[in-house]
N, C-alpha and C positions, 0 to 999 in steps of 0.2 A: 722578615715579616713587615708588611706595610700597616701603618696605623692611621686612623682618621685624623684629618687636619681640622683644627678648631679655629674660629675667628676670635679676636680679642673679646668680643661681647659674649661669645659662648664660654670662653674661659672664665669670665666674671660670673656667669650663671653657675658654672660647675663649682667654683670655689665658694660661692655664697652658701652652700650647704653646710659649711663648717662654722662652728661658733667663732665669733670675731668681735673684738673691741675696735673702736675707732680712735687710735692714738696718734697716727701720723698725719701730717699735712700732705694730702694727696690730691691730684697727681703731682709729683715733684717736677720741677722744671727740666726742660731739655734745652741746654744752652749750646749755641754754635761757638766754636773756638777757631775762627778763621786765621788769626795771626799765628797761633800755635801750629795749625795744620800747614800753613805756608812754610814755617821754619823747619818742619820735619819732612816736608815733601809728600804729604798725603792730601788727597782731593778735599775731603771734608771730615772734620772731627766734631762730633756732637757729644756733649757731656750730660749724662743723666744724673741729675743732682740729688742723689739720695743722702747727701750730706745736709739736705734741707728738709728732712722728714719731721723736724721739730723735736720735742722731747729732749731738752737739755743738750743742744748743739747737734742733734740729729744723728743719722747713720742708719746702716742697714738693719741693725737689731731691733729698731722700732717697728719695722714691718713684721719681723719674727714675733715680737711680743704681742702684736694684735691677736695672734692665734694662740700663742703659748699661755699668755695670762688669761685669755678667755677660757682656755682649758682649765687653768688653775681655779678660776672662780666657779666654773661649772662643777668642779669637784669639791667645792666648799673649803678650799685651802685658806689658811690664815697667815702663813708665812712662806716667803719665797727664799729658797736656799740656792745661791748662785756662786760661781767662782771662776776665776781665770787669772791672767797676769795682773800685776799690781796697777798697770795703766790700761786696764781693760775697757774698751769702748762698749762692749756688751754689758758689763756690769754697771757702767755709768747710766746707760739708757734704761736698763732694767730697774735700777734704783729710782730713777725719775718716774718711771711708769708706776712703780709701787707707791710712791708718794702720791701720785695723782689718784690712784685707786684706793688708797687707805690700807694698803697691805704692808705688813712688816717685811723688811728686806734684810736678809743676813748675807753678807758678802765675805767670801774667803779668798784672799788675794795672794798670789804667789810672789815671794820676794825674788824668785830665781830669774825673773824676766827684766827687772829694772830696779833702781834704788828706791827707797821708801820716802823720798822727799814729798812733802804734802803739796803737790802741784798737779796740774792737768786733771786727768780723770779722777785720780784719787781724792783730790780736793773736792771735786764736785760730788763724789759719792757721799762724803761727810756732810756737805751742805744740804743735800736733800734728805738727810736723816737715816741713811743706811747704817746698820750695825756692821762695822768692818773689823775683820780679824786677819792679820797678816800671818801667812803660813809659809812653810818651807817646801811644801809638796810641789814638784815640777808639773808643768802642763802635761796633759795626756791622761793615761790611766791612773797615776797616783792622785791627781786632782779629782778625777771622777770618783775614785774610791772614797776620798776624804769627804766629798759632798754627800755621798750616800750615807756615810757613817754619821755625819752631823745631822742629817735628816732623820735618821733612826733615833738618835738621842732626843731630838725634839718630839718625835712621835711617842717615844716612851714617856715623855713628860706631859703628854696629853695634847700636844699641838697637832696641827694638820698641815704638814709641810708640802710644798711643791718643789721638786728638785729636778734638775736636768736629767732626762732619760732619753738617750739617743734613739731608742726604738720607737718611742712615742713622740718625743719632741722634734726629732730630726725631720720626719715627714711633714709635720705641721709647719715648721719653719720654712721648709723647702717650698711649700704651697704658696707662701707669701711672695717668693721670687718667680714662681710661675706667673703669678698675678702681675708682678712688676714687669716681666717681659712682655706681657700683653699690653700693659699701659705704655711701655716704651715704643713698641711696634706701632701702636695706634698713633702716637705722637709723630713718629718718623713718617708714616704714611700720609698724615695730614699735610706734610710739607712736600708731598709728591716724591718721596725718596724711598729707596730700598737699601737697608744696611748690608754691607758686604762683610762686616766683621763686628763682633762685640767683644770688648775686653773688660775684665773685672778682677779684683783681688779676692780670691775665694778658694777655700779648700774644705768646705763643709756644706751646711744646708743652703747657704746662698748660692753656691756654685751648683749644687744638685738641682735647685729650682730653676736656675738659668739653663742648665743642660736639658732639663725636662721641657722647659719652655721652647727651646729650639726644636725639639721633636714634635711637640703638640701644635705649635704654630707654624711649623715647616719653614723656619728661617733658612734662606739659601746659603748664607755664609757661616763661618765657624763662630763658636763662642769660645774665646781663648781665655782660660782661667789661669791667673798667675798666683801661685801659692805663696802666702806670706810666712808659712811655717812648714817644716818637714815633720809629718807625723810618723810614728813608728809602726805604720800599717800600710796596706796597699790603698792609698787614698782614692785614686780614681775608681777602684772597684767598690769601695765603701760608698762613695758619692753616687755611683750608678745604682747601687742597691737602695740607697735612701730615696733617690728619685723615683724608682719603681714603687716603693712603699707609699710615697706621696701620691702617685698616680692611682694606686689601689684604693687609698683613702678617699679619693675623689671619684671613684668609680670609672676611671679611665683605663683603657687596655694597654697604654704605652709602657714598655719596659726597656730599660737601657742596659747596655753592656759596658764593660770597662773602656772599650774603644770609642764609645760615644761621649766620653768625658775628656775634653782637651785640656789637660792640666800640665803646667810646667813648674818645676821647682828650682830653676836655675837663677832666679832673681832674689832668693831668700837672703843670700849673704852668708856670713859665717855662723849665724844663729838667729833664732826668732828675736825680733826687736832690734837687731843690729842695723845701724844706719849704713847704707852702702853708697859709694860714690855715684853709681848709676841712678839710684833712687834720689839722691840729693840733686843731681843735675836735672832730673825730670821735674822734681818739686819746684826748683828754681825757674826752669824754663816756662812752665805753665803759669807760675805766679807773675813773672815779668812780662809775659805776652798777653795774658787774659785776666789777671787779677784774681785767679781762682787758686786756692790753697789746697795742696794735698797733705797727707800725713806721712811721716817717714817710715812707718811700720808696714802699712798696707797699700794704700793707693799710690804712693810714690813708686813703689816697686812694680806695681802693675803697669803704671805709665812708663816706667823704664822698659818693660817688656814690649809695649806698643812702639816706643821709639826705636828700640833695637830691631823690630820687625821692619820698620820703615827704612832703617839704615841698611838692612840686609836685602832689601828689594822684595820683601814679602808683602809690602803695602806700597801703593803708588798713588799717583794723582787721579787714578780712576776709582779709588776706593772711597766709600762712605762708612766711616768707623764710628761706632757708639762706644764711649767709655763710661762704665758705671762707676760713679764716685760714691763709695760706700761710707764716707765720713771719716771719723777718727781725729777731727781737728784739735780737740783739747790736748792730745799727745804732743803736738808741736811745742807747747810750752814746757812740758816735762822733759823734752829732748833738747832743750836750749843748748846745753854744753856739748852735745854731740853734733849739733848743727853749726855752731859758731865757727869751728875750725874750717868748715867748708866755705862759710860766708866771708871769713877773714883769714885766708890761708897764710901760714907762716907766723901768725900772731897767737901767742899763748893767752888763753882766756882764764880769768879767775872767777870763782863763784860769786865774788862780791862786786864784780864789774856790772854796771847797768848799761 
C-alpha cells in the first residue's frame, strides 16, 4: 500500500495538534564530521546533535518529555513515577523536567544494570530533587510492573500519579522523533544534500518515530537502528506497532510492518550497559577526530555499527550519512573504571587513582 508523502512543514502542522511543552533547545545542531568521515572511508558524516537538547546535559528523552509531561499536566497529575537502570539518561532528563515544571518526581532505579556509586546520572537525579529509590527489579516487564504498583500505592494515598504506559506513552514519544526526522531532513536539504542512510541507537519510541519518519517523509535511504539492549520480545514488531499507533494518533494513514523496522542487536555486547571494544573504539575515534563525545552504553555502540558497515563496504565515499546523537554523556563519568583499561591498556586502575 502506498501512503501520502508529507513535507517537513506538513509534519510540523500534523504534530502540532498534540499537547506539547517546550523543554528542548530546538532545532538541535547538525554538525559535519569531515575528519571522522575520512578516517572511516565514508563520503560525508553529519551528526544530529540531540545531545544538545538542554535539560540537564540533554538527550533524546527531552523530546519525548515535551509530549509525555504535557499529557501528565493535561491529566492534572501531581507526581511522576518513572524508572529504569541506575544510570538512566531517561530518568535524569525526566527529573530535570519535573524540577522545571514543579512536579514531584519519584524514580525507581534498578541496581541490576550498574553499581550504585553516586556518580553520573544518579548524582544528577539527586541534585535536581528527585526522590530516588534503588530497587532490584530488572529492566523490562519486572520494572514496568513495579512502576505500576508504586503508582497504585500513590493513587490509594490520594495522589494523582503519571506513570509510563506503553500503550499511551509510546506513541506520544514516537511522535517527537517523527518531528525530529522532519527537522533533520530540512537541515540536510538546506545544504543541498540527500541523506543515503540514518543511524541511531534505538529500540523503543525513538526508533519507532524515526522509522515512521522514513515512511512519512519518504527518505530514500535506510534508517539503521542499533539496539542498545535485547528485550525479551519481538522488538521490531513492537516498534512497528508503536509507529502505527503514533500515526493513528496524528490522523495519518501510515502503518508499518516488522520488515519496515531495520533493527540490529549485534552490537549490544554481553549485556545491557556492558562496555564493548567496538564501542570504545568508536567513542575514542570520534572524540579524537572531532572533539565530540559519545556515551558507552548507547551512542558508542550505534557508531560502532556505522563503522562496521563502512568497513564491510555497505557504506562508501558516495554516501551521506546522518548519525543521530541521542545523548547520554553523564554516563561517561559513571563508567570511568570500565573505560580506563581501554584508555591505558595493560595498566591496572584503582578507584583511588585520579
